[in-house]
OpenMM code with the backbone's topology and positions (N, CA, C; nanometers):
from openmm import Vec3, app, unit

residues = "MET ALA ALA GLN ASN ARG HIS TYR PRO ILE LYS THR ILE LYS PRO TYR PRO GLU ASP TYR THR GLU THR THR LYS VAL ALA GLN GLU GLU LYS ARG LEU ASN ALA ARG PRO GLU LEU ALA ASP LYS LEU ASP ASP ILE ASP SER HIS ASP VAL ILE PHE LEU GLY TYR PRO ASN TRP TRP GLY THR MET PRO MET ALA VAL PHE THR PHE LEU GLU SER TYR ASP PHE ALA GLY LYS THR ILE VAL PRO PHE CYS THR HIS GLU CYS SER GLY MET GLY SER SER GLU ARG ASP ILE LYS LYS LEU CYS PRO THR ALA LYS VAL LEU PRO GLY LEU ALA ILE ARG GLY SER ASN VAL ASN ARG ALA ASP LYS ASP ILE ALA ASP TRP LEU LYS ARG PHE GLY PHE ILE SER".split()
positions = [
    Vec3(-1.0857, 0.0254, -0.4113),
    Vec3(-0.9377, 0.0556, -0.3761),
    Vec3(-0.8713, -0.0669, -0.3277),
    Vec3(-0.7563, -0.0977, -0.3814),
    Vec3(-0.6711, -0.2102, -0.3305),
    Vec3(-0.6146, -0.1720, -0.2031),
    Vec3(-0.6002, -0.2757, -0.1221),
    Vec3(-0.5342, -0.2574, 0.0141),
    Vec3(-0.3912, -0.2115, -0.0001),
    Vec3(-0.3481, -0.1226, 0.0708),
    Vec3(-0.2001, -0.0826, 0.0679),
    Vec3(-0.1300, -0.1462, 0.1880),
    Vec3(-0.0306, -0.2239, 0.1607),
    Vec3(0.0447, -0.2861, 0.2737),
    Vec3(0.1820, -0.2254, 0.2676),
    Vec3(0.2125, -0.1705, 0.3835),
    Vec3(0.3458, -0.1057, 0.4001),
    Vec3(0.4028, -0.1449, 0.5400),
    Vec3(0.5214, -0.1728, 0.5429),
    Vec3(0.5932, -0.2168, 0.6651),
    Vec3(0.6663, -0.0892, 0.7181),
    Vec3(0.6357, -0.0440, 0.8314),
    Vec3(0.7098, 0.0700, 0.8828),
    Vec3(0.7792, 0.0208, 1.0205),
    Vec3(0.9103, -0.0020, 1.0228),
    Vec3(0.9702, -0.0336, 1.1527),
    Vec3(0.9855, 0.0964, 1.2344),
    Vec3(0.9373, 0.0813, 1.3577),
    Vec3(0.9565, 0.1915, 1.4453),
    Vec3(1.0953, 0.1892, 1.5125),
    Vec3(1.1821, 0.2783, 1.4635),
    Vec3(1.3186, 0.2787, 1.5092),
    Vec3(1.3479, 0.4079, 1.5876),
    Vec3(1.4367, 0.3982, 1.6835),
    Vec3(1.4718, 0.5161, 1.7605),
    Vec3(1.6085, 0.5755, 1.7054),
    Vec3(1.6259, 0.7061, 1.7265),
    Vec3(1.7553, 0.7680, 1.6889),
    Vec3(1.8744, 0.6951, 1.7571),
    Vec3(1.8515, 0.6764, 1.8864),
    Vec3(1.9558, 0.6001, 1.9546),
    Vec3(1.9059, 0.4471, 1.9591),
    Vec3(1.9899, 0.3636, 1.8812),
    Vec3(1.9462, 0.2203, 1.8854),
    Vec3(1.9549, 0.1537, 2.0199),
    Vec3(1.8700, 0.0467, 2.0344),
    Vec3(1.8782, -0.0322, 2.1541),
    Vec3(1.9979, -0.1179, 2.1492),
    Vec3(2.0515, -0.1589, 2.2527),
    Vec3(2.1708, -0.2490, 2.2624),
    Vec3(2.1385, -0.3791, 2.1846),
    Vec3(2.2353, -0.4472, 2.1336),
    Vec3(2.2159, -0.5740, 2.0701),
    Vec3(2.1959, -0.6859, 2.1755),
    Vec3(2.2532, -0.6664, 2.2972),
    Vec3(2.2369, -0.7668, 2.4006),
    Vec3(2.1006, -0.7597, 2.4627),
    Vec3(2.0333, -0.8739, 2.4734),
    Vec3(1.9077, -0.8733, 2.5216),
    Vec3(1.8926, -0.8148, 2.6659),
    Vec3(1.9768, -0.8596, 2.7526),
    Vec3(1.9756, -0.8128, 2.8960),
    Vec3(1.9903, -0.6640, 2.9013),
    Vec3(2.0834, -0.6098, 2.8281),
    Vec3(2.1044, -0.4710, 2.8264),
    Vec3(1.9866, -0.3924, 2.7688),
    Vec3(1.9200, -0.4513, 2.6684),
    Vec3(1.8008, -0.3909, 2.6151),
    Vec3(1.6884, -0.3839, 2.7208),
    Vec3(1.6745, -0.4944, 2.7995),
    Vec3(1.5681, -0.4877, 2.8983),
    Vec3(1.6013, -0.3871, 3.0052),
    Vec3(1.7257, -0.3583, 3.0340),
    Vec3(1.7655, -0.2566, 3.1343),
    Vec3(1.7214, -0.1170, 3.0772),
    Vec3(1.7456, -0.0956, 2.9513),
    Vec3(1.7187, 0.0341, 2.8925),
    Vec3(1.5694, 0.0549, 2.8861),
    Vec3(1.4967, -0.0597, 2.8530),
    Vec3(1.3498, -0.0549, 2.8404),
    Vec3(1.2888, -0.0279, 2.9770),
    Vec3(1.3435, -0.0831, 3.0830),
    Vec3(1.2926, -0.0667, 3.2130),
    Vec3(1.3166, 0.0786, 3.2609),
    Vec3(1.4328, 0.1411, 3.2246),
    Vec3(1.4553, 0.2732, 3.2620),
    Vec3(1.3741, 0.3768, 3.1890),
    Vec3(1.3489, 0.3426, 3.0592),
    Vec3(1.2632, 0.4227, 2.9820),
    Vec3(1.1149, 0.4352, 3.0392),
    Vec3(1.0752, 0.3113, 3.0787),
    Vec3(0.9431, 0.3103, 3.1280),
    Vec3(0.9307, 0.3920, 3.2680),
    Vec3(1.0383, 0.3619, 3.3531),
    Vec3(1.0373, 0.4289, 3.4716),
    Vec3(1.0325, 0.5867, 3.4628),
    Vec3(1.1049, 0.6320, 3.3612),
    Vec3(1.1128, 0.7788, 3.3381),
    Vec3(0.9887, 0.8270, 3.2487),
    Vec3(0.9094, 0.7347, 3.2065),
    Vec3(0.8008, 0.7621, 3.1164),
    Vec3(0.8566, 0.8367, 2.9877),
    Vec3(0.9729, 0.7857, 2.9449),
    Vec3(1.0465, 0.8511, 2.8364),
    Vec3(0.9702, 0.8410, 2.6990),
    Vec3(1.0015, 0.9333, 2.6100),
    Vec3(0.9468, 0.9262, 2.4750),
    Vec3(1.0729, 0.9271, 2.3828),
    Vec3(1.1375, 0.8193, 2.3598),
    Vec3(1.2573, 0.8170, 2.2736),
    Vec3(1.2193, 0.8799, 2.1344),
    Vec3(1.3194, 0.9598, 2.0917),
    Vec3(1.3008, 1.0203, 1.9503),
    Vec3(1.3066, 0.9091, 1.8449),
    Vec3(1.2095, 0.9226, 1.7526),
    Vec3(1.2132, 0.8237, 1.6383),
    Vec3(1.3021, 0.8647, 1.5268),
    Vec3(1.3565, 0.7617, 1.4629),
    Vec3(1.4479, 0.7887, 1.3555),
    Vec3(1.3875, 0.8363, 1.2247),
    Vec3(1.2720, 0.7913, 1.2020),
    Vec3(1.2002, 0.8316, 1.0773),
    Vec3(1.0543, 0.8795, 1.1055),
    Vec3(1.0019, 0.9421, 1.0054),
    Vec3(0.8577, 0.9857, 1.0166),
    Vec3(0.7786, 0.9112, 0.9073),
    Vec3(0.6598, 0.8686, 0.9410),
    Vec3(0.5823, 0.8070, 0.8462),
    Vec3(0.4945, 0.9149, 0.7761),
    Vec3(0.5188, 0.9355, 0.6511),
    Vec3(0.4597, 1.0386, 0.5748),
    Vec3(0.3212, 1.0175, 0.5153),
    Vec3(0.2721, 0.8986, 0.5237),
    Vec3(0.1469, 0.8712, 0.4551),
    Vec3(0.0439, 0.8091, 0.5467),
    Vec3(0.0426, 0.8434, 0.6713),
    Vec3(-0.0402, 0.7819, 0.7695),
    Vec3(-0.1895, 0.8003, 0.7272),
    Vec3(-0.2223, 0.9142, 0.6666),
    Vec3(-0.3633, 0.9508, 0.6248),
    Vec3(-0.4123, 0.8499, 0.5185),
    Vec3(-0.3307, 0.7878, 0.4437),
    Vec3(-0.3713, 0.6947, 0.3462),
    Vec3(-0.4137, 0.5555, 0.3946),
    Vec3(-0.3907, 0.5273, 0.5226),
    Vec3(-0.4156, 0.4023, 0.5819),
    Vec3(-0.5381, 0.4014, 0.6821),
    Vec3(-0.6263, 0.3266, 0.6600),
    Vec3(-0.7472, 0.3111, 0.7475),
    Vec3(-0.7200, 0.2070, 0.8701),
    Vec3(-0.6380, 0.1086, 0.8358),
    Vec3(-0.6126, -0.0032, 0.9343),
    Vec3(-0.4640, -0.0074, 0.9536),
    Vec3(-0.4300, -0.0034, 1.0860),
    Vec3(-0.2845, -0.0019, 1.1249),
    Vec3(-0.2618, -0.1211, 1.2117),
    Vec3(-0.1807, -0.2192, 1.1597),
    Vec3(-0.1435, -0.3380, 1.2334),
    Vec3(-0.0164, -0.2863, 1.3173),
    Vec3(-0.0240, -0.2933, 1.4513),
    Vec3(0.0824, -0.2354, 1.5303),
    Vec3(0.1402, -0.3524, 1.6118),
    Vec3(0.2629, -0.3890, 1.5622),
    Vec3(0.3274, -0.4979, 1.6354),
    Vec3(0.4500, -0.4492, 1.7285),
    Vec3(0.4755, -0.5169, 1.8397),
    Vec3(0.5797, -0.4731, 1.9255),
    Vec3(0.6053, -0.5889, 2.0303),
    Vec3(0.7184, -0.5797, 2.0887),
    Vec3(0.7401, -0.6765, 2.2026),
    Vec3(0.6807, -0.6167, 2.3327),
    Vec3(0.6245, -0.6940, 2.4242),
    Vec3(0.5774, -0.6453, 2.5477),
    Vec3(0.7023, -0.6397, 2.6465),
    Vec3(0.7306, -0.5101, 2.6661),
    Vec3(0.8473, -0.4853, 2.7596),
    Vec3(0.8000, -0.4314, 2.8933),
    Vec3(0.8088, -0.4972, 2.9943),
    Vec3(0.7734, -0.4572, 3.1319),
    Vec3(0.6229, -0.4237, 3.1307),
    Vec3(0.5462, -0.5174, 3.0748),
    Vec3(0.3946, -0.5061, 3.0846),
    Vec3(0.3282, -0.4211, 2.9905),
    Vec3(0.4008, -0.3583, 2.8931),
    Vec3(0.3325, -0.2781, 2.7946),
    Vec3(0.4131, -0.2674, 2.6703),
    Vec3(0.3877, -0.1678, 2.5854),
    Vec3(0.4660, -0.1497, 2.4650),
    Vec3(0.6000, -0.0789, 2.5021),
    Vec3(0.6925, -0.0901, 2.4175),
    Vec3(0.8174, -0.0085, 2.4330),
    Vec3(0.7813, 0.1431, 2.4277),
    Vec3(0.8492, 0.2271, 2.4953),
    Vec3(0.8208, 0.3569, 2.5038),
    Vec3(0.8303, 0.4287, 2.3604),
    Vec3(0.9099, 0.3685, 2.2741),
    Vec3(0.9185, 0.4200, 2.1348),
    Vec3(0.7796, 0.4099, 2.0672),
    Vec3(0.7029, 0.3115, 2.1054),
    Vec3(0.5728, 0.2945, 2.0350),
    Vec3(0.4749, 0.3976, 2.0933),
    Vec3(0.4985, 0.4312, 2.2262),
    Vec3(0.4231, 0.5444, 2.2739),
    Vec3(0.4501, 0.6741, 2.1976),
    Vec3(0.5805, 0.6936, 2.1706),
    Vec3(0.6205, 0.8083, 2.0949),
    Vec3(0.5438, 0.8087, 1.9529),
    Vec3(0.5478, 0.6942, 1.8883),
    Vec3(0.4912, 0.6776, 1.7652),
    Vec3(0.3431, 0.7110, 1.7642),
    Vec3(0.2709, 0.6498, 1.8652),
    Vec3(0.1219, 0.6746, 1.8728),
    Vec3(0.0935, 0.8231, 1.9070),
    Vec3(0.1749, 0.8869, 1.9799),
    Vec3(0.1531, 1.0332, 2.0072),
    Vec3(0.1942, 1.1248, 1.8992),
    Vec3(0.2597, 1.0690, 1.7941),
    Vec3(0.3068, 1.1541, 1.6801),
    Vec3(0.2128, 1.1673, 1.5687),
    Vec3(0.1010, 1.0965, 1.5713),
    Vec3(0.0101, 1.0906, 1.4538),
    Vec3(-0.1374, 1.1039, 1.5049),
    Vec3(-0.2257, 1.1427, 1.4153),
    Vec3(-0.3678, 1.1477, 1.4430),
    Vec3(-0.4323, 1.0174, 1.3928),
    Vec3(-0.4770, 0.9353, 1.4796),
    Vec3(-0.5346, 0.8097, 1.4505),
    Vec3(-0.6875, 0.8137, 1.4463),
    Vec3(-0.7366, 0.9322, 1.4440),
    Vec3(-0.8878, 0.9490, 1.4462),
    Vec3(-0.9519, 0.8736, 1.3332),
    Vec3(-1.0603, 0.7866, 1.3626),
    Vec3(-1.1220, 0.7129, 1.2560),
    Vec3(-1.0531, 0.5946, 1.2024),
    Vec3(-0.9365, 0.5689, 1.2579),
    Vec3(-0.8566, 0.4520, 1.2097),
    Vec3(-0.8801, 0.3341, 1.2978),
    Vec3(-0.8534, 0.2193, 1.2441),
    Vec3(-0.8579, 0.0849, 1.3219),
    Vec3(-0.7201, 0.0509, 1.3605),
    Vec3(-0.6896, 0.0273, 1.4791),
    Vec3(-0.5476, -0.0185, 1.5290),
    Vec3(-0.5628, -0.1621, 1.5724),
    Vec3(-0.4870, -0.2495, 1.5104),
    Vec3(-0.4807, -0.3875, 1.5368),
    Vec3(-0.3581, -0.4285, 1.6061),
    Vec3(-0.3575, -0.4276, 1.7351),
    Vec3(-0.2266, -0.4538, 1.8102),
    Vec3(-0.1902, -0.6054, 1.8168),
    Vec3(-0.0697, -0.6353, 1.8122),
    Vec3(-0.0084, -0.7730, 1.8317),
    Vec3(0.1256, -0.7589, 1.8978),
    Vec3(0.1620, -0.8547, 1.9820),
    Vec3(0.2787, -0.8447, 2.0460),
    Vec3(0.3465, -0.9902, 2.0830),
    Vec3(0.4749, -0.9834, 2.1024),
    Vec3(0.5363, -1.0996, 2.1658),
    Vec3(0.5633, -1.0778, 2.3067),
    Vec3(0.5658, -1.1859, 2.3873),
    Vec3(0.5815, -1.1636, 2.5281),
    Vec3(0.6445, -1.3013, 2.5837),
    Vec3(0.6925, -1.3025, 2.7166),
    Vec3(0.7331, -1.4193, 2.7680),
    Vec3(0.6386, -1.4716, 2.8833),
    Vec3(0.5565, -1.3776, 2.9338),
    Vec3(0.4583, -1.4249, 3.0402),
    Vec3(0.3644, -1.3291, 3.0731),
    Vec3(0.3526, -1.2126, 3.0018),
    Vec3(0.2617, -1.1107, 3.0470),
    Vec3(0.1471, -1.0769, 2.9385),
    Vec3(0.1424, -1.1572, 2.8341),
    Vec3(0.0440, -1.1333, 2.7344),
    Vec3(0.0431, -0.9970, 2.6765),
    Vec3(-0.0718, -0.9350, 2.6617),
    Vec3(-0.0775, -0.8012, 2.6101),
    Vec3(-0.0407, -0.7028, 2.7135),
    Vec3(-0.0481, -0.7491, 2.8414),
    Vec3(-0.0126, -0.6452, 2.9545),
    Vec3(-0.1189, -0.5436, 2.9492),
    Vec3(-0.0685, -0.4212, 2.9768),
    Vec3(-0.1653, -0.2993, 2.9663),
    Vec3(-0.1592, -0.2312, 2.8289),
    Vec3(-0.1045, -0.2883, 2.7277),
    Vec3(-0.0834, -0.2238, 2.5997),
    Vec3(-0.2114, -0.1869, 2.5325),
    Vec3(-0.3168, -0.2754, 2.5321),
    Vec3(-0.4381, -0.2354, 2.4639),
    Vec3(-0.5044, -0.1167, 2.5371),
    Vec3(-0.4999, -0.1155, 2.6612),
    Vec3(-0.5540, -0.0016, 2.7425),
    Vec3(-0.4664, 0.1317, 2.7191),
    Vec3(-0.3372, 0.1135, 2.7070),
    Vec3(-0.2555, 0.2184, 2.6792),
    Vec3(-0.2836, 0.2723, 2.5333),
    Vec3(-0.3038, 0.1933, 2.4427),
    Vec3(-0.3239, 0.2341, 2.3006),
    Vec3(-0.4559, 0.3161, 2.3009),
    Vec3(-0.5577, 0.2635, 2.3670),
    Vec3(-0.6887, 0.3308, 2.3679),
    Vec3(-0.6800, 0.4649, 2.4316),
    Vec3(-0.5897, 0.4781, 2.5374),
    Vec3(-0.5765, 0.6075, 2.6057),
    Vec3(-0.5029, 0.7042, 2.5168),
    Vec3(-0.4008, 0.6563, 2.4395),
    Vec3(-0.3259, 0.7390, 2.3520),
    Vec3(-0.4036, 0.7788, 2.2210),
    Vec3(-0.4957, 0.6889, 2.1810),
    Vec3(-0.5707, 0.7224, 2.0553),
    Vec3(-0.7103, 0.6983, 2.0825),
    Vec3(-0.7739, 0.7884, 2.1612),
    Vec3(-0.9106, 0.7703, 2.2003),
    Vec3(-1.0195, 0.7717, 2.0873),
    Vec3(-0.9812, 0.8274, 1.9680),
    Vec3(-1.0736, 0.8421, 1.8606),
    Vec3(-1.0546, 0.7276, 1.7638),
    Vec3(-0.9612, 0.6334, 1.7872),
    Vec3(-0.9454, 0.5237, 1.7010),
    Vec3(-1.0157, 0.4026, 1.7617),
    Vec3(-1.0437, 0.2965, 1.6695),
    Vec3(-1.1042, 0.1743, 1.7065),
    Vec3(-0.9911, 0.0837, 1.7255),
    Vec3(-0.9762, 0.0364, 1.8498),
    Vec3(-0.8629, -0.0616, 1.8920),
    Vec3(-0.9255, -0.1954, 1.9002),
    Vec3(-0.8868, -0.2879, 1.8068),
    Vec3(-0.9336, -0.4246, 1.8146),
    Vec3(-0.8635, -0.5078, 1.9264),
    Vec3(-0.9206, -0.6172, 1.9800),
    Vec3(-0.8529, -0.7011, 2.0681),
    Vec3(-0.7224, -0.7526, 2.0005),
    Vec3(-0.6270, -0.7447, 2.0812),
    Vec3(-0.4843, -0.7844, 2.0300),
    Vec3(-0.4532, -0.9245, 2.0349),
    Vec3(-0.3499, -0.9712, 1.9716),
    Vec3(-0.3009, -1.1048, 1.9757),
    Vec3(-0.1589, -1.0989, 2.0405),
    Vec3(-0.1471, -1.1862, 2.1517),
    Vec3(-0.0190, -1.1936, 2.2219),
    Vec3(0.0339, -1.3317, 2.1964),
    Vec3(0.1593, -1.3342, 2.1512),
    Vec3(0.2219, -1.4647, 2.1132),
    Vec3(0.3484, -1.4726, 2.2019),
    Vec3(0.3574, -1.5815, 2.2753),
    Vec3(0.4710, -1.6075, 2.3577),
    Vec3(0.5934, -1.6169, 2.2663),
    Vec3(0.7042, -1.5474, 2.3055),
    Vec3(0.8199, -1.5407, 2.2195),
    Vec3(0.8744, -1.6801, 2.1835),
    Vec3(0.8664, -1.7682, 2.2798),
    Vec3(0.9205, -1.9003, 2.2545),
    Vec3(0.8248, -1.9873, 2.1682),
    Vec3(0.7045, -1.9381, 2.1299),
    Vec3(0.6072, -2.0076, 2.0451),
    Vec3(0.5962, -1.9410, 1.9116),
    Vec3(0.6656, -1.8412, 1.8844),
    Vec3(0.6597, -1.7608, 1.7587),
    Vec3(0.6596, -1.8560, 1.6365),
    Vec3(0.7536, -1.9416, 1.6374),
    Vec3(0.7703, -2.0331, 1.5160),
    Vec3(0.6577, -2.1291, 1.5060),
    Vec3(0.5619, -2.1437, 1.6042),
    Vec3(0.4492, -2.2383, 1.5923),
    Vec3(0.3233, -2.1629, 1.6021),
    Vec3(0.3182, -2.0304, 1.5720),
    Vec3(0.2006, -1.9544, 1.5818),
    Vec3(0.1134, -1.9305, 1.4712),
    Vec3(0.1521, -1.9910, 1.3630),
    Vec3(0.0737, -1.9669, 1.2387),
    Vec3(-0.0765, -1.9789, 1.2469),
    Vec3(-0.1236, -2.0857, 1.3128),
    Vec3(-0.2638, -2.1141, 1.3301),
    Vec3(-0.3312, -2.0087, 1.4086),
    Vec3(-0.2637, -1.9739, 1.5236),
    Vec3(-0.3181, -1.8681, 1.6033),
    Vec3(-0.3294, -1.7276, 1.5366),
    Vec3(-0.2397, -1.7079, 1.4538),
    Vec3(-0.2336, -1.5799, 1.3815),
    Vec3(-0.3510, -1.5785, 1.2774),
    Vec3(-0.3617, -1.6926, 1.2036),
    Vec3(-0.4547, -1.7013, 1.0951),
    Vec3(-0.6011, -1.6994, 1.1666),
    Vec3(-0.6179, -1.7653, 1.2787),
    Vec3(-0.7485, -1.7613, 1.3380),
    Vec3(-0.7898, -1.6250, 1.3858),
    Vec3(-0.6865, -1.5469, 1.4373),
    Vec3(-0.7131, -1.4114, 1.4816),
    Vec3(-0.7400, -1.3203, 1.3680),
    Vec3(-0.6763, -1.3343, 1.2507),
    Vec3(-0.7089, -1.2563, 1.1354),
    Vec3(-0.8420, -1.2867, 1.0857),
    Vec3(-0.8738, -1.4131, 1.0896),
    Vec3(-1.0121, -1.4524, 1.0321),
    Vec3(-1.1150, -1.3930, 1.1184),
    Vec3(-1.1010, -1.3945, 1.2477),
    Vec3(-1.1995, -1.3450, 1.3418),
    Vec3(-1.2450, -1.1991, 1.3116),
    Vec3(-1.1561, -1.1165, 1.2608),
    Vec3(-1.1902, -0.9914, 1.2271),
    Vec3(-1.2123, -0.9634, 1.0712),
    Vec3(-1.2013, -1.0696, 0.9985),
    Vec3(-1.2332, -1.0594, 0.8575),
    Vec3(-1.1129, -1.0160, 0.7715),
    Vec3(-0.9877, -1.0192, 0.8251),
    Vec3(-0.8848, -0.9758, 0.7463),
    Vec3(-0.8325, -1.0816, 0.6454),
    Vec3(-0.8630, -1.2026, 0.6709),
    Vec3(-0.8445, -1.3167, 0.5739),
    Vec3(-0.9648, -1.4075, 0.5870),
    Vec3(-0.9867, -1.4858, 0.4845),
    Vec3(-1.1012, -1.5796, 0.4877),
    Vec3(-1.0512, -1.7252, 0.5086),
] * unit.nanometer
topology = app.Topology()
chain = topology.addChain("A")
for resn in residues:
    res = topology.addResidue(resn, chain)
    for name in ("N", "CA", "C"):
        topology.addAtom(name, app.Element.getBySymbol(name[0]), res)
């Protein structure tokens, strides 16, 4: 069976502000409230995917709360979750632990954290990480 590649942006019903500082304020408040923002779309074919690459920004030490909503909305039993994130100084933070807690029957591979200011120079790090798990040769 050929690999199926599908990009699914996790978007909320209420969009985040365009302004970075305002977005960080909203993100901080969502985390403080342990909020679960409503998602704009449903992924209708999760069962057809065995490996889920989960990308997100590290906001306040973990994933955005919308990613928590996403992970709580589906059954990831038997699936492999491959997390990666951008950050400015906190790496993966607690996100890998949070994913494992939310998806206890999934296999969660060690994630890749890329400093936001280094994204344009991260090709080698990304390739090495993908090779490490056999996703590319």
